[in-house]
Backbone atoms as SQL, in Angstrom:
CREATE TABLE atoms (id INTEGER PRIMARY KEY, chain TEXT, resi INTEGER, resn TEXT, atom TEXT, x REAL, y REAL, z REAL);
INSERT INTO atoms VALUES
  (1, 'A', 1, 'MET', 'N', -0.522, -24.819, -2.313),
  (2, 'A', 1, 'MET', 'CA', -2.114, -24.834, -3.098),
  (3, 'A', 1, 'MET', 'C', -2.320, -23.387, -3.804),
  (4, 'A', 2, 'ASN', 'N', -2.431, -23.628, -4.941),
  (5, 'A', 2, 'ASN', 'CA', -3.093, -22.495, -5.679),
  (6, 'A', 2, 'ASN', 'C', -4.778, -22.322, -5.556),
  (7, 'A', 3, 'GLN', 'N', -5.001, -21.347, -5.592),
  (8, 'A', 3, 'GLN', 'CA', -6.872, -20.895, -4.915),
  (9, 'A', 3, 'GLN', 'C', -7.240, -20.278, -6.259),
  (10, 'A', 4, 'GLY', 'N', -6.183, -19.640, -7.441),
  (11, 'A', 4, 'GLY', 'CA', -6.671, -18.616, -8.395),
  (12, 'A', 4, 'GLY', 'C', -6.524, -17.763, -8.120),
  (13, 'A', 5, 'LEU', 'N', -7.026, -16.907, -9.406),
  (14, 'A', 5, 'LEU', 'CA', -6.495, -15.334, -9.391),
  (15, 'A', 5, 'LEU', 'C', -7.920, -14.781, -8.767),
  (16, 'A', 6, 'LYS', 'N', -7.674, -14.018, -7.621),
  (17, 'A', 6, 'LYS', 'CA', -8.767, -13.264, -7.088),
  (18, 'A', 6, 'LYS', 'C', -8.513, -11.773, -6.663),
  (19, 'A', 7, 'THR', 'N', -7.064, -11.203, -7.386),
  (20, 'A', 7, 'THR', 'CA', -6.679, -9.775, -7.065),
  (21, 'A', 7, 'THR', 'C', -6.305, -9.317, -8.261),
  (22, 'A', 8, 'ILE', 'N', -6.387, -8.045, -8.544),
  (23, 'A', 8, 'ILE', 'CA', -5.777, -7.175, -9.294),
  (24, 'A', 8, 'ILE', 'C', -5.496, -5.834, -8.542),
  (25, 'A', 9, 'ILE', 'N', -4.288, -5.437, -8.931),
  (26, 'A', 9, 'ILE', 'CA', -3.892, -4.133, -8.416),
  (27, 'A', 9, 'ILE', 'C', -3.342, -3.528, -9.506),
  (28, 'A', 10, 'TYR', 'N', -3.817, -2.248, -9.670),
  (29, 'A', 10, 'TYR', 'CA', -3.443, -1.223, -10.599),
  (30, 'A', 10, 'TYR', 'C', -2.521, -0.255, -10.002),
  (31, 'A', 11, 'PRO', 'N', -1.526, 0.220, -10.644),
  (32, 'A', 11, 'PRO', 'CA', -0.642, 1.157, -10.078),
  (33, 'A', 11, 'PRO', 'C', -1.437, 2.618, -10.943),
  (34, 'A', 12, 'VAL', 'N', -1.335, 3.615, -9.881),
  (35, 'A', 12, 'VAL', 'CA', -1.889, 4.738, -10.342),
  (36, 'A', 12, 'VAL', 'C', -0.778, 5.924, -9.663),
  (37, 'A', 13, 'LYS', 'N', -1.097, 7.144, -10.424),
  (38, 'A', 13, 'LYS', 'CA', -0.412, 8.009, -10.171),
  (39, 'A', 13, 'LYS', 'C', -1.055, 9.132, -9.285),
  (40, 'A', 14, 'ASP', 'N', -2.342, 9.244, -9.532),
  (41, 'A', 14, 'ASP', 'CA', -3.324, 10.122, -8.499),
  (42, 'A', 14, 'ASP', 'C', -4.533, 9.529, -8.158),
  (43, 'A', 15, 'ILE', 'N', -4.042, 8.846, -6.873),
  (44, 'A', 15, 'ILE', 'CA', -5.002, 7.956, -6.167),
  (45, 'A', 15, 'ILE', 'C', -6.761, 8.387, -5.974),
  (46, 'A', 16, 'ALA', 'N', -6.898, 10.114, -5.857),
  (47, 'A', 16, 'ALA', 'CA', -8.168, 10.417, -5.991),
  (48, 'A', 16, 'ALA', 'C', -8.804, 10.332, -7.276),
  (49, 'A', 17, 'GLN', 'N', -8.194, 10.582, -8.187),
  (50, 'A', 17, 'GLN', 'CA', -8.427, 10.739, -9.389),
  (51, 'A', 17, 'GLN', 'C', -8.730, 9.081, -10.073),
  (52, 'A', 18, 'ALA', 'N', -8.131, 8.333, -9.476),
  (53, 'A', 18, 'ALA', 'CA', -8.483, 6.832, -9.733),
  (54, 'A', 18, 'ALA', 'C', -9.456, 6.151, -8.933),
  (55, 'A', 19, 'LYS', 'N', -9.564, 6.737, -7.771),
  (56, 'A', 19, 'LYS', 'CA', -10.643, 6.422, -6.805),
  (57, 'A', 19, 'LYS', 'C', -12.120, 6.878, -7.233),
  (58, 'A', 20, 'ALA', 'N', -12.129, 7.965, -7.908),
  (59, 'A', 20, 'ALA', 'CA', -13.599, 8.213, -8.562),
  (60, 'A', 20, 'ALA', 'C', -13.654, 7.459, -9.683),
  (61, 'A', 21, 'LEU', 'N', -12.682, 7.180, -10.670),
  (62, 'A', 21, 'LEU', 'CA', -13.225, 6.571, -11.790),
  (63, 'A', 21, 'LEU', 'C', -13.427, 5.088, -11.740),
  (64, 'A', 22, 'TYR', 'N', -12.896, 4.383, -10.787),
  (65, 'A', 22, 'TYR', 'CA', -12.890, 3.035, -10.388),
  (66, 'A', 22, 'TYR', 'C', -14.278, 2.940, -9.495),
  (67, 'A', 23, 'THR', 'N', -14.502, 3.790, -8.876),
  (68, 'A', 23, 'THR', 'CA', -15.759, 3.737, -8.229),
  (69, 'A', 23, 'THR', 'C', -16.944, 3.711, -9.213),
  (70, 'A', 24, 'LYS', 'N', -16.772, 4.940, -10.099),
  (71, 'A', 24, 'LYS', 'CA', -17.949, 4.758, -11.096),
  (72, 'A', 24, 'LYS', 'C', -17.883, 3.498, -11.922),
  (73, 'A', 25, 'LEU', 'N', -16.636, 3.203, -12.279),
  (74, 'A', 25, 'LEU', 'CA', -16.647, 1.741, -13.411),
  (75, 'A', 25, 'LEU', 'C', -17.385, 0.669, -12.551),
  (76, 'A', 26, 'LEU', 'N', -16.734, 0.398, -11.276),
  (77, 'A', 26, 'LEU', 'CA', -17.283, -0.606, -10.714),
  (78, 'A', 26, 'LEU', 'C', -18.700, -0.690, -10.074),
  (79, 'A', 27, 'GLY', 'N', -19.053, 0.522, -9.594),
  (80, 'A', 27, 'GLY', 'CA', -20.484, 0.750, -9.444),
  (81, 'A', 27, 'GLY', 'C', -20.598, 0.729, -7.743),
  (82, 'A', 28, 'VAL', 'N', -19.617, 0.459, -7.007),
  (83, 'A', 28, 'VAL', 'CA', -19.530, 0.312, -5.668),
  (84, 'A', 28, 'VAL', 'C', -18.596, 1.170, -4.914),
  (85, 'A', 29, 'GLU', 'N', -18.670, 1.501, -3.602),
  (86, 'A', 29, 'GLU', 'CA', -17.540, 2.090, -3.107),
  (87, 'A', 29, 'GLU', 'C', -16.714, 1.305, -2.464),
  (88, 'A', 30, 'PRO', 'N', -15.192, 1.763, -2.270),
  (89, 'A', 30, 'PRO', 'CA', -13.966, 1.004, -1.615),
  (90, 'A', 30, 'PRO', 'C', -14.489, 0.252, -0.544),
  (91, 'A', 31, 'THR', 'N', -13.968, -0.970, -0.190),
  (92, 'A', 31, 'THR', 'CA', -13.706, -1.917, 1.108),
  (93, 'A', 31, 'THR', 'C', -12.785, -0.881, 2.190),
  (94, 'A', 32, 'ILE', 'N', -11.646, -0.637, 1.146),
  (95, 'A', 32, 'ILE', 'CA', -10.318, 0.033, 1.957),
  (96, 'A', 32, 'ILE', 'C', -10.346, 1.246, 1.339),
  (97, 'A', 33, 'ASP', 'N', -9.976, 2.153, 1.998),
  (98, 'A', 33, 'ASP', 'CA', -9.786, 3.377, 1.569),
  (99, 'A', 33, 'ASP', 'C', -9.069, 4.343, 2.479),
  (100, 'A', 34, 'GLN', 'N', -7.345, 4.162, 1.667),
  (101, 'A', 34, 'GLN', 'CA', -6.339, 4.824, 2.691),
  (102, 'A', 34, 'GLN', 'C', -5.581, 5.873, 1.582),
  (103, 'A', 35, 'PRO', 'N', -4.802, 6.268, 2.018),
  (104, 'A', 35, 'PRO', 'CA', -3.882, 7.176, 1.128),
  (105, 'A', 35, 'PRO', 'C', -3.187, 6.291, 0.377),
  (106, 'A', 36, 'TYR', 'N', -2.659, 4.991, 0.894),
  (107, 'A', 36, 'TYR', 'CA', -1.655, 4.410, 0.479),
  (108, 'A', 36, 'TYR', 'C', -2.236, 3.056, -0.632),
  (109, 'A', 37, 'TYR', 'N', -3.713, 2.917, -0.230),
  (110, 'A', 37, 'TYR', 'CA', -4.136, 1.456, -1.044),
  (111, 'A', 37, 'TYR', 'C', -5.823, 2.129, -1.151),
  (112, 'A', 38, 'VAL', 'N', -6.395, 1.889, -2.031),
  (113, 'A', 38, 'VAL', 'CA', -7.835, 1.654, -2.187),
  (114, 'A', 38, 'VAL', 'C', -8.242, 0.218, -3.074),
  (115, 'A', 39, 'GLY', 'N', -9.209, -0.480, -2.047),
  (116, 'A', 39, 'GLY', 'CA', -9.536, -1.864, -2.538),
  (117, 'A', 39, 'GLY', 'C', -11.036, -1.897, -2.553),
  (118, 'A', 40, 'TYR', 'N', -11.479, -2.447, -3.484),
  (119, 'A', 40, 'TYR', 'CA', -12.623, -3.085, -3.684),
  (120, 'A', 40, 'TYR', 'C', -12.961, -4.127, -3.801),
  (121, 'A', 41, 'SER', 'N', -14.242, -4.892, -3.435),
  (122, 'A', 41, 'SER', 'CA', -14.920, -5.966, -3.578),
  (123, 'A', 41, 'SER', 'C', -15.681, -6.303, -4.492),
  (124, 'A', 42, 'LEU', 'N', -15.725, -7.019, -5.157),
  (125, 'A', 42, 'LEU', 'CA', -16.884, -7.313, -6.407),
  (126, 'A', 42, 'LEU', 'C', -16.816, -8.444, -6.544),
  (127, 'A', 43, 'ALA', 'N', -18.173, -9.138, -6.779),
  (128, 'A', 43, 'ALA', 'CA', -18.290, -10.654, -7.235),
  (129, 'A', 43, 'ALA', 'C', -17.097, -11.642, -6.913),
  (130, 'A', 44, 'GLY', 'N', -16.404, -11.555, -5.732),
  (131, 'A', 44, 'GLY', 'CA', -15.424, -12.309, -5.264),
  (132, 'A', 44, 'GLY', 'C', -14.176, -12.108, -5.968),
  (133, 'A', 45, 'GLN', 'N', -14.167, -10.955, -6.330),
  (134, 'A', 45, 'GLN', 'CA', -13.078, -10.356, -7.072),
  (135, 'A', 45, 'GLN', 'C', -12.424, -9.259, -6.372),
  (136, 'A', 46, 'ASP', 'N', -11.322, -8.966, -6.141),
  (137, 'A', 46, 'ASP', 'CA', -10.793, -7.784, -5.351),
  (138, 'A', 46, 'ASP', 'C', -9.770, -7.270, -6.427),
  (139, 'A', 47, 'ILE', 'N', -10.241, -5.600, -6.640),
  (140, 'A', 47, 'ILE', 'CA', -9.454, -4.642, -7.456),
  (141, 'A', 47, 'ILE', 'C', -8.896, -3.775, -6.605),
  (142, 'A', 48, 'ALA', 'N', -7.657, -2.999, -6.598),
  (143, 'A', 48, 'ALA', 'CA', -7.062, -2.501, -5.917),
  (144, 'A', 48, 'ALA', 'C', -6.393, -1.145, -6.928),
  (145, 'A', 49, 'LEU', 'N', -5.914, -0.050, -5.932),
  (146, 'A', 49, 'LEU', 'CA', -5.297, 0.643, -6.603),
  (147, 'A', 49, 'LEU', 'C', -4.114, 1.180, -5.765),
  (148, 'A', 50, 'ASP', 'N', -2.827, 1.314, -6.412),
  (149, 'A', 50, 'ASP', 'CA', -1.712, 1.215, -5.527),
  (150, 'A', 50, 'ASP', 'C', -0.996, 2.825, -5.986),
  (151, 'A', 51, 'PRO', 'N', -1.027, 3.374, -5.030),
  (152, 'A', 51, 'PRO', 'CA', -0.219, 4.866, -6.006),
  (153, 'A', 51, 'PRO', 'C', 1.253, 4.919, -5.790),
  (154, 'A', 52, 'ASN', 'N', 1.689, 3.651, -5.208),
  (155, 'A', 52, 'ASN', 'CA', 3.445, 3.271, -5.165),
  (156, 'A', 52, 'ASN', 'C', 3.631, 2.590, -6.125),
  (157, 'A', 53, 'GLY', 'N', 2.726, 2.037, -6.551),
  (158, 'A', 53, 'GLY', 'CA', 2.870, 0.893, -7.753),
  (159, 'A', 53, 'GLY', 'C', 3.977, 1.139, -8.779),
  (160, 'A', 54, 'HIS', 'N', 3.923, 2.318, -9.241),
  (161, 'A', 54, 'HIS', 'CA', 5.191, 2.840, -10.800),
  (162, 'A', 54, 'HIS', 'C', 6.590, 2.879, -9.855),
  (163, 'A', 55, 'LYS', 'N', 6.466, 3.418, -8.722),
  (164, 'A', 55, 'LYS', 'CA', 7.845, 3.390, -7.916),
  (165, 'A', 55, 'LYS', 'C', 8.301, 2.148, -7.745),
  (166, 'A', 56, 'LYS', 'N', 7.352, 1.190, -7.537),
  (167, 'A', 56, 'LYS', 'CA', 7.992, -0.355, -7.433),
  (168, 'A', 56, 'LYS', 'C', 8.166, -1.176, -8.708),
  (169, 'A', 57, 'GLY', 'N', 8.272, -0.056, -9.799),
  (170, 'A', 57, 'GLY', 'CA', 8.577, -0.963, -11.045),
  (171, 'A', 57, 'GLY', 'C', 7.422, -1.482, -11.859),
  (172, 'A', 58, 'LEU', 'N', 6.062, -1.186, -11.351),
  (173, 'A', 58, 'LEU', 'CA', 5.193, -1.516, -12.084),
  (174, 'A', 58, 'LEU', 'C', 4.729, -0.899, -13.179),
  (175, 'A', 59, 'THR', 'N', 4.306, -1.286, -14.137),
  (176, 'A', 59, 'THR', 'CA', 4.035, -0.397, -15.742),
  (177, 'A', 59, 'THR', 'C', 2.598, -0.770, -15.935),
  (178, 'A', 60, 'GLY', 'N', 1.680, -1.955, -15.330),
  (179, 'A', 60, 'GLY', 'CA', 0.311, -1.580, -15.675),
  (180, 'A', 60, 'GLY', 'C', -0.035, -2.714, -14.467),
  (181, 'A', 61, 'PRO', 'N', -1.764, -2.800, -14.514),
  (182, 'A', 61, 'PRO', 'CA', -1.672, -4.145, -13.504),
  (183, 'A', 61, 'PRO', 'C', -1.353, -5.270, -13.514),
  (184, 'A', 62, 'VAL', 'N', -1.366, -5.764, -12.472),
  (185, 'A', 62, 'VAL', 'CA', -0.741, -7.073, -11.945),
  (186, 'A', 62, 'VAL', 'C', -2.074, -7.877, -11.208),
  (187, 'A', 63, 'SER', 'N', -2.005, -9.319, -11.861),
  (188, 'A', 63, 'SER', 'CA', -2.941, -10.256, -11.446),
  (189, 'A', 63, 'SER', 'C', -2.319, -10.975, -10.176),
  (190, 'A', 64, 'TYR', 'N', -2.867, -11.352, -9.048),
  (191, 'A', 64, 'TYR', 'CA', -2.243, -11.818, -8.042),
  (192, 'A', 64, 'TYR', 'C', -3.090, -13.277, -7.959),
  (193, 'A', 65, 'TRP', 'N', -2.012, -14.505, -7.771),
  (194, 'A', 65, 'TRP', 'CA', -2.664, -15.460, -7.739),
  (195, 'A', 65, 'TRP', 'C', -2.408, -15.975, -6.270),
  (196, 'A', 66, 'HIS', 'N', -3.737, -16.292, -5.467),
  (197, 'A', 66, 'HIS', 'CA', -3.736, -16.522, -4.166),
  (198, 'A', 66, 'HIS', 'C', -3.414, -18.096, -3.960),
  (199, 'A', 67, 'VAL', 'N', -2.255, -18.057, -2.920),
  (200, 'A', 67, 'VAL', 'CA', -1.936, -19.333, -2.756),
  (201, 'A', 67, 'VAL', 'C', -1.516, -19.584, -1.290),
  (202, 'A', 68, 'THR', 'N', -1.445, -20.877, -0.856),
  (203, 'A', 68, 'THR', 'CA', -1.590, -21.150, 0.598),
  (204, 'A', 68, 'THR', 'C', -0.061, -20.847, 1.252),
  (205, 'A', 69, 'ASP', 'N', 0.842, -21.104, 0.641),
  (206, 'A', 69, 'ASP', 'CA', 2.716, -21.065, 1.049),
  (207, 'A', 69, 'ASP', 'C', 2.733, -20.312, -0.040),
  (208, 'A', 70, 'LEU', 'N', 3.244, -18.866, 0.293),
  (209, 'A', 70, 'LEU', 'CA', 3.681, -17.714, -0.668),
  (210, 'A', 70, 'LEU', 'C', 5.386, -18.506, -0.849),
  (211, 'A', 71, 'LYS', 'N', 6.191, -18.471, 0.099),
  (212, 'A', 71, 'LYS', 'CA', 7.545, -18.866, -0.115),
  (213, 'A', 71, 'LYS', 'C', 7.512, -20.020, -1.094),
  (214, 'A', 72, 'GLN', 'N', 6.860, -20.866, -0.625),
  (215, 'A', 72, 'GLN', 'CA', 7.135, -22.312, -1.558),
  (216, 'A', 72, 'GLN', 'C', 6.631, -22.168, -3.138),
  (217, 'A', 73, 'SER', 'N', 5.536, -21.349, -3.079),
  (218, 'A', 73, 'SER', 'CA', 5.094, -21.154, -4.715),
  (219, 'A', 73, 'SER', 'C', 6.168, -20.140, -5.354),
  (220, 'A', 74, 'MET', 'N', 6.637, -19.320, -4.541),
  (221, 'A', 74, 'MET', 'CA', 7.575, -18.260, -5.388),
  (222, 'A', 74, 'MET', 'C', 8.907, -19.021, -5.577),
  (223, 'A', 75, 'GLN', 'N', 9.454, -19.902, -4.786),
  (224, 'A', 75, 'GLN', 'CA', 10.318, -20.941, -4.825),
  (225, 'A', 75, 'GLN', 'C', 10.178, -21.675, -6.421),
  (226, 'A', 76, 'GLN', 'N', 8.978, -22.086, -6.283),
  (227, 'A', 76, 'GLN', 'CA', 8.841, -23.285, -7.657),
  (228, 'A', 76, 'GLN', 'C', 9.151, -22.556, -8.469),
  (229, 'A', 77, 'LEU', 'N', 8.411, -20.885, -8.717),
  (230, 'A', 77, 'LEU', 'CA', 8.401, -20.241, -10.198),
  (231, 'A', 77, 'LEU', 'C', 10.003, -19.735, -10.212),
  (232, 'A', 78, 'LEU', 'N', 10.656, -19.724, -9.355),
  (233, 'A', 78, 'LEU', 'CA', 12.008, -19.265, -9.404),
  (234, 'A', 78, 'LEU', 'C', 12.735, -20.473, -10.265),
  (235, 'A', 79, 'ASP', 'N', 12.433, -21.708, -9.736),
  (236, 'A', 79, 'ASP', 'CA', 13.076, -22.897, -10.048),
  (237, 'A', 79, 'ASP', 'C', 12.806, -23.021, -11.516),
  (238, 'A', 80, 'ALA', 'N', 11.561, -22.345, -11.914),
  (239, 'A', 80, 'ALA', 'CA', 11.056, -22.593, -13.235),
  (240, 'A', 80, 'ALA', 'C', 11.495, -21.471, -14.290),
  (241, 'A', 81, 'GLY', 'N', 12.256, -20.631, -13.609),
  (242, 'A', 81, 'GLY', 'CA', 13.103, -19.667, -14.526),
  (243, 'A', 81, 'GLY', 'C', 12.329, -18.181, -14.254),
  (244, 'A', 82, 'SER', 'N', 11.835, -17.937, -13.636),
  (245, 'A', 82, 'SER', 'CA', 11.141, -16.432, -13.160),
  (246, 'A', 82, 'SER', 'C', 12.138, -15.666, -12.312),
  (247, 'A', 83, 'GLN', 'N', 12.068, -14.349, -12.107),
  (248, 'A', 83, 'GLN', 'CA', 13.037, -13.714, -11.442),
  (249, 'A', 83, 'GLN', 'C', 12.330, -12.799, -10.547),
  (250, 'A', 84, 'VAL', 'N', 12.799, -12.502, -9.313),
  (251, 'A', 84, 'VAL', 'CA', 12.023, -11.727, -8.392),
  (252, 'A', 84, 'VAL', 'C', 12.043, -10.319, -8.759),
  (253, 'A', 85, 'GLN', 'N', 10.778, -9.785, -8.841),
  (254, 'A', 85, 'GLN', 'CA', 10.546, -8.342, -9.341),
  (255, 'A', 85, 'GLN', 'C', 10.009, -7.750, -7.790),
  (256, 'A', 86, 'GLN', 'N', 9.416, -8.045, -7.151),
  (257, 'A', 86, 'GLN', 'CA', 9.334, -7.534, -5.716),
  (258, 'A', 86, 'GLN', 'C', 9.095, -8.820, -4.503),
  (259, 'A', 87, 'ASP', 'N', 10.196, -8.757, -3.483),
  (260, 'A', 87, 'ASP', 'CA', 10.470, -9.904, -2.650),
  (261, 'A', 87, 'ASP', 'C', 9.061, -10.011, -1.784),
  (262, 'A', 88, 'VAL', 'N', 9.000, -10.795, -0.978),
  (263, 'A', 88, 'VAL', 'CA', 8.030, -11.212, -0.083),
  (264, 'A', 88, 'VAL', 'C', 8.120, -10.034, 1.001),
  (265, 'A', 89, 'GLN', 'N', 6.741, -9.669, 1.130),
  (266, 'A', 89, 'GLN', 'CA', 6.348, -8.361, 1.903),
  (267, 'A', 89, 'GLN', 'C', 5.050, -8.752, 2.672),
  (268, 'A', 90, 'ASP', 'N', 5.145, -8.372, 4.081),
  (269, 'A', 90, 'ASP', 'CA', 4.034, -8.528, 4.981),
  (270, 'A', 90, 'ASP', 'C', 3.188, -7.185, 4.882),
  (271, 'A', 91, 'VAL', 'N', 2.164, -6.683, 4.445),
  (272, 'A', 91, 'VAL', 'CA', 1.479, -6.199, 3.989),
  (273, 'A', 91, 'VAL', 'C', 0.539, -5.394, 5.149),
  (274, 'A', 92, 'GLY', 'N', 0.314, -6.138, 6.102),
  (275, 'A', 92, 'GLY', 'CA', -0.293, -6.216, 7.552),
  (276, 'A', 92, 'GLY', 'C', -1.498, -7.371, 7.634),
  (277, 'A', 93, 'GLY', 'N', -1.342, -7.590, 8.806),
  (278, 'A', 93, 'GLY', 'CA', -2.532, -8.626, 9.209),
  (279, 'A', 93, 'GLY', 'C', -1.744, -10.040, 8.918),
  (280, 'A', 94, 'GLY', 'N', -0.410, -10.003, 8.537),
  (281, 'A', 94, 'GLY', 'CA', 0.047, -11.265, 7.921),
  (282, 'A', 94, 'GLY', 'C', -0.193, -11.626, 6.579),
  (283, 'A', 95, 'LYS', 'N', -0.889, -10.966, 5.930),
  (284, 'A', 95, 'LYS', 'CA', -0.877, -11.231, 4.467),
  (285, 'A', 95, 'LYS', 'C', 0.223, -10.687, 3.443),
  (286, 'A', 96, 'LEU', 'N', 0.870, -11.764, 2.957),
  (287, 'A', 96, 'LEU', 'CA', 1.806, -11.930, 2.302),
  (288, 'A', 96, 'LEU', 'C', 1.981, -11.343, 0.854),
  (289, 'A', 97, 'VAL', 'N', 2.740, -10.683, 0.316),
  (290, 'A', 97, 'VAL', 'CA', 2.636, -10.378, -1.335),
  (291, 'A', 97, 'VAL', 'C', 4.173, -10.616, -1.909),
  (292, 'A', 98, 'ALA', 'N', 4.146, -11.095, -3.012),
  (293, 'A', 98, 'ALA', 'CA', 5.492, -11.072, -3.887),
  (294, 'A', 98, 'ALA', 'C', 4.903, -10.810, -5.394),
  (295, 'A', 99, 'ILE', 'N', 5.944, -10.397, -6.156),
  (296, 'A', 99, 'ILE', 'CA', 6.041, -10.742, -7.370),
  (297, 'A', 99, 'ILE', 'C', 7.087, -10.760, -8.030),
  (298, 'A', 100, 'VAL', 'N', 6.758, -11.761, -8.894),
  (299, 'A', 100, 'VAL', 'CA', 8.248, -12.223, -9.862),
  (300, 'A', 100, 'VAL', 'C', 7.785, -12.075, -11.517),
  (301, 'A', 101, 'LYS', 'N', 8.594, -12.080, -12.329),
  (302, 'A', 101, 'LYS', 'CA', 8.693, -11.728, -13.746),
  (303, 'A', 101, 'LYS', 'C', 9.038, -13.199, -14.308),
  (304, 'A', 102, 'ASP', 'N', 8.056, -13.525, -15.242),
  (305, 'A', 102, 'ASP', 'CA', 8.398, -14.653, -16.131),
  (306, 'A', 102, 'ASP', 'C', 9.373, -14.587, -16.697),
  (307, 'A', 103, 'PRO', 'N', 9.975, -15.598, -17.660),
  (308, 'A', 103, 'PRO', 'CA', 11.142, -15.260, -18.933),
  (309, 'A', 103, 'PRO', 'C', 10.573, -14.336, -19.683),
  (310, 'A', 104, 'ASP', 'N', 9.668, -13.944, -19.970),
  (311, 'A', 104, 'ASP', 'CA', 9.104, -12.974, -21.067),
  (312, 'A', 104, 'ASP', 'C', 8.816, -11.897, -20.415),
  (313, 'A', 105, 'GLY', 'N', 8.951, -11.340, -19.350),
  (314, 'A', 105, 'GLY', 'CA', 8.733, -10.056, -18.537),
  (315, 'A', 105, 'GLY', 'C', 7.566, -9.630, -18.116),
  (316, 'A', 106, 'ASN', 'N', 6.523, -10.801, -17.992),
  (317, 'A', 106, 'ASN', 'CA', 5.368, -10.677, -17.322),
  (318, 'A', 106, 'ASN', 'C', 5.347, -10.594, -15.858),
  (319, 'A', 107, 'SER', 'N', 4.892, -9.836, -15.358),
  (320, 'A', 107, 'SER', 'CA', 4.371, -9.757, -13.719),
  (321, 'A', 107, 'SER', 'C', 3.462, -10.963, -13.330),
  (322, 'A', 108, 'ILE', 'N', 3.843, -11.596, -12.407),
  (323, 'A', 108, 'ILE', 'CA', 2.960, -12.641, -11.939),
  (324, 'A', 108, 'ILE', 'C', 2.788, -12.330, -10.143),
  (325, 'A', 109, 'GLY', 'N', 1.618, -11.890, -9.636),
  (326, 'A', 109, 'GLY', 'CA', 1.542, -11.753, -8.560),
  (327, 'A', 109, 'GLY', 'C', 1.304, -12.884, -7.660),
  (328, 'A', 110, 'LEU', 'N', 1.831, -13.090, -6.271),
  (329, 'A', 110, 'LEU', 'CA', 1.474, -13.776, -5.264),
  (330, 'A', 110, 'LEU', 'C', 0.797, -13.164, -4.325),
  (331, 'A', 111, 'ILE', 'N', -0.517, -13.794, -3.835),
  (332, 'A', 111, 'ILE', 'CA', -0.869, -13.652, -2.433),
  (333, 'A', 111, 'ILE', 'C', -1.252, -14.494, -1.306),
  (334, 'A', 112, 'GLN', 'N', -0.555, -14.612, -0.155),
  (335, 'A', 112, 'GLN', 'CA', -0.916, -15.411, 0.711),
  (336, 'A', 112, 'GLN', 'C', -1.943, -14.522, 2.023),
  (337, 'A', 113, 'PRO', 'N', -3.248, -15.046, 1.853),
  (338, 'A', 113, 'PRO', 'CA', -4.017, -14.501, 2.573),
  (339, 'A', 113, 'PRO', 'C', -3.619, -14.604, 4.311),
  (340, 'A', 114, 'SER', 'N', -3.909, -13.918, 5.165),
  (341, 'A', 114, 'SER', 'CA', -3.497, -13.990, 6.350),
  (342, 'A', 114, 'SER', 'C', -4.826, -14.930, 7.247);
């Protein structure tokens, strides 16, 4: 079941610089502040910075759809013509993420919360 778009992750090259900028932009301090990931929660939206995003092939922000069954949702998108960009990964605590590309090359992120 699709729970809507709730997360946007920006690939960044300089996590400290990006954190300073997004903290000013959003007007809140990060809820997660690690060298490998900085995350904010604001008005029901999660906004994150990923310093490894460019290495994963991301060229811009990726919106993530929250789903109850990531593998099933991913298979449905693959059956409809998308291709795997980033295979299913457990990013900690049982939270699963993946990215597919639609036939036009747009990235579609999927998250199954823990």
